[in-house]
C-alpha positions in Angstrom: -9.2 62.3 -128.0 -12.0 59.7 -126.6 -12.6 58.5 -129.8 -8.9 58.5 -131.2 -7.9 56.1 -127.7 -11.4 53.2 -127.9 -9.0 50.5 -130.0 -6.5 51.2 -126.6 -9.3 48.6 -124.7 -8.8 45.5 -127.4 -4.3 46.0 -126.6 -5.7 45.9 -122.5 -7.8 43.1 -123.7 -4.9 41.4 -125.1 -2.0 42.3 -122.7 -4.1 41.4 -120.0 -4.8 37.7 -121.2 -0.9 37.3 -122.3 0.0 38.4 -118.6 -2.5 35.5 -117.6 -2.3 32.9 -119.6 1.1 32.7 -120.4 3.4 34.9 -118.0 2.4 33.8 -114.6 1.2 30.4 -116.1 5.3 30.3 -116.8 6.3 31.4 -112.8 3.3 29.6 -110.9 2.5 26.6 -112.6 5.0 25.8 -115.1 8.4 27.1 -116.3 9.2 24.5 -118.4 6.0 24.8 -120.7 7.8 26.1 -123.5 5.0 27.8 -125.4 5.4 30.1 -123.2 9.2 31.2 -123.4 10.3 32.5 -126.8 12.2 35.3 -128.3 14.2 35.8 -125.0 11.0 35.7 -123.1 9.6 39.3 -124.5 6.2 38.1 -125.3 5.5 35.8 -122.0 4.1 39.4 -121.2 6.8 40.4 -118.5 7.2 43.9 -119.8 3.8 44.4 -120.4 2.7 45.4 -117.1 4.5 48.7 -117.8 2.4 49.0 -121.0 -0.8 49.4 -118.2 0.7 51.8 -116.4 1.7 53.7 -119.8 -1.6 54.1 -120.4 -2.5 55.0 -117.1 -0.8 57.9 -117.0 -1.7 58.3 -120.7 -5.6 58.8 -119.9 -5.5 60.4 -116.5 -3.9 63.3 -117.7 -6.1 63.2 -121.0 -9.6 63.0 -118.8 -8.0 64.7 -115.3 -5.4 67.4 -115.8 -7.7 70.5 -116.5 -10.0 69.7 -114.4 -8.0 68.7 -111.6 -5.9 72.1 -112.4 -9.4 73.6 -111.9 -10.8 72.7 -108.8 -13.5 71.0 -110.4 -12.7 67.7 -108.7 -11.3 67.8 -105.3 -9.3 65.7 -103.8 -12.2 63.3 -102.3 -13.6 62.6 -105.2 -10.6 61.8 -107.3 -9.6 59.3 -104.3 -13.1 57.7 -104.3 -13.4 57.2 -107.6 -10.5 55.4 -108.1 -11.6 53.0 -104.7 -14.7 52.9 -106.5 -13.2 52.1 -109.4 -10.3 49.1 -107.7 -11.9 48.1 -104.4 -14.3 45.7 -105.4 -11.7 43.3 -107.5 -8.8 44.2 -104.9 -11.3 43.5 -101.9 -12.4 40.7 -102.9 -9.8 38.6 -104.5 -7.8 38.8 -101.5 -10.6 38.2 -99.0 -10.9 34.3 -101.5 -7.6 34.1 -102.1 -7.6 34.6 -97.9 -10.0 31.8 -97.9 -8.8 29.6 -100.3 -5.5 29.8 -97.8 -7.4 28.2 -95.1 -9.0 26.0 -97.1 -5.8 25.0 -98.3 -4.3 24.3 -94.4 -7.5 22.4 -93.1 -6.7 19.9 -95.6 -2.5 19.9 -95.0 -2.4 21.2 -99.0 0.4 23.3 -98.1 0.9 26.7 -99.8 0.9 27.5 -103.8 3.7 30.0 -105.0 3.4 32.6 -102.8 4.6 32.0 -98.4 4.0 35.0 -96.7 0.4 34.5 -96.0 0.3 36.0 -92.5 -1.8 38.3 -90.1 1.3 40.9 -90.9 0.8 40.3 -94.5 -2.7 40.8 -94.6 -3.3 43.8 -93.1 -0.7 45.0 -95.2 -2.4 44.4 -98.3 -5.7 45.5 -96.5 -4.0 48.8 -96.2 -3.6 48.8 -99.6 0.3 49.1 -98.6 2.3 45.6 -99.4 4.8 47.1 -101.8 6.2 50.2 -99.4 9.3 48.3 -97.4 7.1 46.5 -94.6 7.1 43.0 -96.1 8.7 40.0 -96.3 8.2 39.5 -100.0 5.3 38.2 -102.9 2.4 37.2 -100.0 -1.6 36.7 -101.0 -2.7 37.7 -104.3 0.4 39.1 -104.9 -0.1 40.5 -108.5 -2.0 43.6 -106.7 1.3 45.0 -106.4 0.7 46.9 -108.9 -2.5 48.2 -108.0 -0.4 49.6 -104.8 2.0 51.4 -106.9 -1.1 52.6 -109.0 -2.3 54.1 -106.3 0.6 56.4 -104.8 0.7 57.3 -108.5 -2.7 58.7 -108.7 -1.7 60.6 -105.5 1.5 62.2 -106.8 -0.7 62.8 -109.9 -3.2 64.9 -108.4 -0.6 67.2 -106.5 2.0 67.5 -109.4 -1.7 68.5 -111.5 -3.0 71.1 -108.3 -0.2 72.7 -107.6 1.6 73.1 -110.8 0.9 76.5 -112.9 2.6 76.1 -116.0 2.6 72.9 -119.0 6.3 74.1 -118.8 6.7 72.9 -115.0 4.4 70.5 -115.2 6.9 68.5 -117.8 9.7 69.2 -115.9 7.9 67.8 -112.8 7.6 64.4 -114.6 11.0 64.1 -116.3 12.1 64.7 -112.6 9.9 61.9 -111.4 10.9 60.1 -114.7 15.0 59.9 -113.4 13.9 59.4 -109.7 12.4 56.5 -111.3 15.2 55.4 -113.1 17.4 55.7 -109.9 15.0 53.2 -108.1 15.2 50.4 -110.9 18.5 50.5 -112.2 20.0 50.8 -108.2 17.9 48.5 -107.1 16.5 45.2 -109.7 14.7 42.3 -108.2 17.5 42.2 -105.3 16.2 44.2 -102.5 12.6 45.1 -104.0 10.9 44.8 -100.5 12.2 48.1 -99.1 10.3 50.9 -98.4 12.6 52.6 -101.9 12.3 50.1 -104.3 12.6 48.9 -107.4 8.1 48.5 -108.8 7.6 52.0 -107.6 10.4 53.1 -109.8 8.8 51.2 -113.0 6.0 53.2 -112.0 7.1 56.8 -111.5 8.7 55.7 -115.4 5.8 54.0 -117.1 3.5 56.4 -115.8 4.8 60.0 -116.0 5.9 59.6 -119.5 2.7 58.4 -119.7 1.2 61.6 -119.1 3.7 63.0 -121.1 2.9 60.9 -124.3 0.0 62.8 -124.4 1.4 66.0 -125.1 3.5 64.1 -127.7 1.2 62.5 -129.1 -1.1 65.7 -129.6 1.6 67.1 -132.1 2.2 63.9 -133.9 -1.8 63.4 -134.7 -1.5 66.6 -136.5 1.6 65.1 -138.7 0.1 62.7 -142.2 0.9 59.3 -143.8 5.2 60.4 -143.4 4.9 60.7 -140.3 3.3 56.9 -139.9 5.8 55.8 -141.9 8.9 56.9 -140.1 7.0 55.7 -137.0 6.7 52.3 -138.2 10.2 52.1 -139.4 11.3 53.4 -136.1 9.3 51.1 -134.6 10.4 47.6 -136.7 14.4 48.8 -136.4 14.3 48.6 -132.2 11.9 45.2 -132.3 15.0 44.0 -134.9 17.3 44.8 -133.2 15.7 44.0 -129.7 15.2 40.8 -131.4 18.7 40.0 -133.0 21.0 41.3 -130.1 19.6 38.7 -128.2 19.0 41.2 -125.3 18.0 38.7 -121.7 14.9 39.8 -120.1 16.4 38.1 -117.0 20.0 40.3 -117.4 20.0 43.2 -114.8 21.3 45.4 -118.1 19.4 44.0 -120.4 16.8 44.5 -117.9 17.3 47.7 -117.7 17.8 49.0 -121.9 14.3 47.1 -122.4 12.6 49.5 -120.4 13.7 52.3 -121.9 13.4 50.7 -125.3 9.5 50.2 -124.2 8.3 52.6 -122.3 10.1 54.7 -124.9 10.2 54.2 -128.0 8.4 50.7 -128.7 5.1 51.6 -126.7 4.9 55.1 -127.8 4.9 54.1 -131.5 2.4 51.7 -130.8 0.1 53.2 -129.5 0.3 56.3 -132.0 -0.6 54.0 -135.0 -3.4 51.9 -132.8 -4.7 55.1 -133.0 -4.1 56.6 -136.1 -4.2 53.2 -138.7 -7.5 52.7 -139.7 -7.3 49.3 -140.8 -5.3 48.6 -136.9 -8.2 50.8 -135.3 -11.4 48.7 -137.1 -9.5 45.7 -136.0 -9.1 46.2 -132.4 -12.5 48.3 -132.1 -14.2 44.5 -133.0 -16.8 43.8 -130.1 -14.9 41.0 -128.8 -11.5 42.8 -128.5 -13.4 45.8 -126.7 -15.5 43.3 -124.2 -12.1 41.8 -123.1 -10.5 45.2 -122.6 -13.8 45.8 -120.8 -13.0 42.7 -118.4 -8.8 43.5 -118.9 -9.1 44.7 -115.0 -10.8 41.6 -114.3 -8.9 39.0 -115.7 -5.8 40.8 -114.4 -6.8 40.1 -111.1 -8.9 37.1 -111.1 -6.1 34.3 -112.6 -4.3 33.9 -109.2 -7.0 33.5 -107.7 -7.9 30.6 -110.2 -5.2 29.7 -110.3 -5.1 29.0 -106.5 -8.4 26.9 -106.9 -7.7 24.7 -109.8 -4.1 23.4 -107.9 -6.6 22.9 -105.0 -9.3 20.7 -106.7 -6.0 18.6 -108.1 -4.1 17.9 -105.0 -7.6 17.3 -102.6 -9.4 15.2 -105.6 -5.8 13.4 -105.3 -6.1 13.6 -109.2 -2.6 15.5 -109.5 -2.9 15.7 -113.0 0.1 17.0 -115.0 0.1 20.7 -115.9 2.8 20.1 -119.0 0.4 19.4 -121.7 -1.7 21.6 -123.6 -4.9 20.3 -122.8 -4.9 22.1 -119.1 -3.5 25.6 -120.2 -5.7 26.1 -122.6 -8.9 25.2 -120.2 -7.1 27.1 -117.7 -7.6 30.0 -120.3 -10.9 29.5 -120.8 -11.4 29.9 -117.4 -9.4 32.4 -116.3 -12.0 34.6 -119.1 -15.5 32.6 -118.0 -15.1 33.4 -114.8 -13.2 36.8 -114.9 -16.7 37.4 -117.1 -19.1 36.8 -114.6 -17.7 38.2 -111.5 -17.7 41.2 -114.1 -21.0 40.7 -114.7 -22.8 39.9 -111.3 -20.5 41.5 -108.7 -18.1 44.1 -110.2 -20.4 46.3 -112.1 -23.2 45.9 -109.7 -20.9 46.8 -106.5 -19.5 49.7 -108.7 -23.2 50.6 -109.4 -23.9 50.6 -106.1 -21.0 52.5 -104.1 -21.3 55.2 -106.5 -25.0 56.1 -106.0 -23.3 57.9 -102.8 -21.0 60.1 -104.2 -21.3 60.3 -108.4 -20.0 64.1 -108.5 -17.4 63.3 -110.0 -18.7 60.9 -112.7 -21.7 64.0 -113.3 -22.6 64.1 -117.4 -20.0 62.1 -118.6 -19.7 59.4 -121.2 -16.1 57.9 -120.7 -15.0 54.6 -121.8 -14.1 51.3 -120.2 -10.5 52.7 -120.8 -10.9 56.0 -119.2 -12.3 54.2 -116.2 -9.6 52.7 -115.9 
């Protein structure tokens, strides 16, 4: 399974770039940038958050489920391994954004995108509970809400793996959690995300635990031949065409619900199956540049907002007041995101992760995990 999933590293890298260079350039910098809004917004990256949750559920089931059930991994080891992987970038970007916000205050530059950057919200971020209903609105490095949800999914995943005795029981619990997630997402779309039970938690539950079920579906599907690949490709093409010609709008409450269902339950699973089985696609995604993007995908995701914040600060303090409505500035931003992410990954993230693992490396002993599996 490890070798089959390697191409997904390349997909993660591409997805992280789309979120950084399209979705959040549109949301944070320039909503009128025409390059970023086409096909009813699908390709600006809004639905890719679910893809990351899905991949997490899939890979955690593949590499942790049996070990947790057999008591080979304790809760403390599991949580520490997750903390080591997430904490350096999570807290590093939080402290850097805080520093930049203080600078903006000193130079009277004003806020940027997210307004609720006070002590209360800083403490929530420090405790990784900034999306559990105690917040007023998006704040600090707001994209880290996904990390907050991931941590919750990790805990729930560990508990059900530890407590369930049969696969059928595990399947039933996963479907139950998916139904709960749909209830949260359907009843709380965008309007009251800032409550204890909210749509973002629902989005995480739906995608993560269907990703877990997807692991077992793939084990069966990998036994199929060329006919199954053709059937899967045909279904994928039909669904994509229905969405395209049906004019589904990502900003519509009802349409978002149907789009979420289609992507999580049909489009992404078929894509993952084809990516991991079709030789031509595998070879492309295993190219070193794409594998490297996968390696730094989490860095790109966590660092692109701090890059935007810094870029805007320099623009205003220097009195350049350059327009963001041109391709040169956008291209420069994209290059800076990748370059800075590479530097941070090489000289900050990896060394700190290795240093933290020295003190509690039992869970990593004799393992050779890919970058995807460590995510």
